[in-house]
C-alpha positions as CSV (number, residue, x, y, z in Angstrom):
1,M,-15.3,-164.0,-104.2
2,S,-12.8,-161.9,-102.3
3,Y,-15.2,-159.2,-101.9
4,L,-17.5,-161.7,-99.9
5,L,-14.6,-163.0,-98.1
6,K,-13.4,-159.4,-96.9
7,N,-17.1,-158.5,-96.0
8,N,-17.6,-161.6,-93.9
9,T,-14.2,-160.9,-92.1
10,L,-15.2,-157.4,-91.5
11,K,-18.6,-158.4,-90.1
12,K,-16.9,-160.9,-87.8
13,L,-14.5,-158.3,-86.6
14,I,-17.3,-155.9,-85.8
15,L,-19.2,-158.5,-84.0
16,I,-16.1,-159.5,-81.9
17,A,-15.7,-155.8,-81.1
18,F,-19.1,-155.3,-79.8
19,A,-19.1,-158.6,-77.9
20,S,-15.8,-157.5,-76.2
21,L,-17.3,-154.1,-75.3
22,S,-20.3,-155.7,-73.8
23,I,-18.4,-158.0,-71.7
24,I,-16.1,-155.3,-70.4
25,S,-19.0,-152.9,-69.6
26,C,-20.9,-155.6,-67.8
27,R,-17.9,-156.5,-65.5
28,K,-18.3,-155.8,-61.8
29,D,-16.3,-152.9,-60.7
30,D,-13.9,-154.0,-57.9
31,D,-14.3,-150.5,-56.3
32,E,-17.9,-151.4,-55.1
33,K,-16.6,-154.0,-52.6
34,E,-17.9,-153.6,-49.0
35,E,-14.5,-152.5,-47.9
36,S,-15.0,-149.2,-49.7
37,L,-18.4,-148.8,-48.0
38,I,-16.5,-148.7,-44.7
39,L,-14.5,-145.6,-45.9
40,G,-15.8,-142.3,-44.6
41,T,-16.9,-140.5,-41.3
42,W,-19.4,-142.4,-39.2
43,N,-21.3,-140.9,-36.3
44,L,-22.8,-143.1,-33.6
45,T,-26.6,-142.4,-33.8
46,K,-28.2,-145.3,-31.8
47,T,-27.6,-148.4,-29.9
48,Q,-29.7,-151.5,-30.3
49,L,-30.2,-154.8,-28.6
50,M,-30.8,-157.5,-31.2
51,S,-32.0,-161.0,-30.7
52,G,-29.0,-163.5,-31.1
53,K,-31.7,-166.0,-32.6
54,D,-33.4,-164.0,-35.4
55,N,-31.7,-160.4,-35.3
56,S,-35.0,-158.8,-34.3
57,V,-34.6,-155.5,-32.4
58,L,-35.4,-156.0,-28.7
59,F,-34.5,-152.3,-27.7
60,S,-33.3,-149.3,-29.4
61,E,-32.1,-145.9,-28.1
62,A,-31.0,-142.8,-29.9
63,V,-27.5,-141.5,-28.8
64,T,-28.1,-138.0,-27.7
65,D,-26.1,-137.6,-24.5
66,C,-22.6,-136.2,-24.8
67,P,-20.8,-139.1,-23.0
68,D,-22.3,-141.6,-25.5
69,K,-21.2,-139.7,-28.6
70,R,-18.4,-141.1,-30.7
71,F,-17.3,-141.1,-34.4
72,Y,-15.1,-143.1,-36.6
73,I,-13.1,-141.9,-39.6
74,F,-12.0,-144.6,-42.0
75,S,-9.7,-143.7,-44.7
76,E,-7.6,-146.2,-46.8
77,N,-6.2,-148.5,-44.0
78,K,-6.1,-145.7,-41.3
79,Y,-8.7,-144.9,-38.8
80,T,-9.4,-142.4,-36.0
81,L,-12.0,-142.9,-33.2
82,N,-13.2,-139.8,-31.2
83,I,-15.1,-140.3,-27.9
84,F,-16.7,-137.4,-26.3
85,K,-17.4,-136.2,-22.7
86,D,-19.5,-133.4,-21.2
87,N,-17.1,-130.7,-19.7
88,F,-20.1,-129.6,-17.3
89,V,-20.2,-126.1,-18.7
90,G,-22.6,-126.9,-21.5
91,S,-20.0,-128.2,-24.1
92,C,-19.4,-131.7,-25.4
93,V,-15.8,-132.0,-26.1
94,V,-13.5,-134.8,-27.3
95,D,-12.2,-136.9,-24.2
96,E,-10.3,-139.5,-26.1
97,T,-8.9,-140.0,-29.6
98,E,-7.6,-143.2,-30.8
99,N,-5.7,-143.5,-34.1
100,G,-4.3,-146.5,-35.9
101,E,-4.6,-148.9,-38.9
102,F,-7.4,-151.1,-39.8
103,T,-8.0,-154.1,-42.0
104,Y,-11.6,-155.4,-43.2
105,D,-12.3,-159.0,-43.8
106,E,-15.3,-158.8,-46.0
107,N,-15.9,-162.6,-45.9
108,Q,-15.8,-162.8,-42.1
109,K,-17.3,-159.4,-41.7
110,K,-14.6,-158.3,-39.3
111,I,-12.7,-155.2,-38.7
112,T,-9.2,-155.6,-37.1
113,F,-7.9,-152.4,-35.4
114,K,-4.3,-151.9,-34.6
115,S,-4.3,-148.8,-32.3
116,T,-1.3,-146.6,-31.8
117,L,-2.3,-146.5,-28.1
118,T,-1.6,-150.3,-27.6
119,N,0.4,-153.0,-29.2
120,N,-2.6,-155.4,-29.1
121,P,-5.0,-155.5,-32.1
122,Y,-8.7,-155.9,-31.5
123,V,-11.5,-157.1,-33.7
124,I,-15.0,-155.8,-34.1
125,T,-17.6,-157.8,-35.9
126,V,-19.7,-155.9,-38.7
127,N,-23.5,-156.7,-38.4
128,S,-24.2,-154.8,-41.6
129,V,-22.9,-152.0,-43.8
130,T,-24.5,-149.9,-46.5
131,N,-23.7,-146.6,-48.0
132,N,-25.3,-144.8,-45.2
133,E,-25.3,-147.2,-42.2
134,L,-22.6,-149.2,-40.3
135,Q,-23.6,-151.6,-37.6
136,L,-20.9,-152.8,-35.3
137,I,-21.3,-155.6,-32.6
138,D,-20.0,-155.2,-29.2
139,S,-18.5,-158.6,-28.6
140,S,-18.1,-158.0,-24.8
141,F,-21.9,-158.1,-24.5
142,G,-22.8,-161.6,-23.5
143,F,-26.2,-161.4,-22.1
144,D,-29.5,-163.2,-23.0
145,A,-32.0,-160.3,-22.6
146,N,-35.1,-162.1,-23.9
147,N,-34.4,-165.4,-22.0
148,D,-34.6,-167.5,-25.2
149,G,-31.4,-169.4,-24.3
150,I,-29.2,-167.5,-27.0
151,S,-27.0,-164.7,-26.2
152,D,-28.1,-161.5,-27.6
153,K,-26.2,-158.7,-29.5
154,Y,-25.4,-155.2,-28.5
155,V,-25.1,-153.2,-31.6
156,M,-23.8,-149.7,-32.2
157,V,-25.4,-148.0,-35.3
158,F,-23.4,-145.4,-37.2
159,N,-24.5,-143.1,-39.9
160,K,-22.5,-141.0,-42.5
């Protein structure tokens, strides 16, 4: 009888161990949050005008001219923004650099920037973010380009 009792106890312990391993291995990894997707270097590759009604693209333009080029570097809670200019001798050079801290609210899809250049934080809405693409909405754009009665969105598309 004690052999059967020990055997059943051993089987139960093994079953509990396998069940625990299964639960642990299926747990969602916290490092895969959208906030970690923001980290990295993002180059502005195009701008888009999107319908405020259904997010359809009304107009899209690749960023090729020097004065339009810019890139963000996000690391931990710090950021750098570089904006370029044409120096009129054939070179595209950094015109302005902004550094500071940022926070990302994943639920509201908003990045709050606290620049070292100014004491006033500013907020940019994230239209979408993936491993390769970050879309930021320019909130100063308040125009109804397609005349449907709803303000459209000017979106800056960045790629890693």
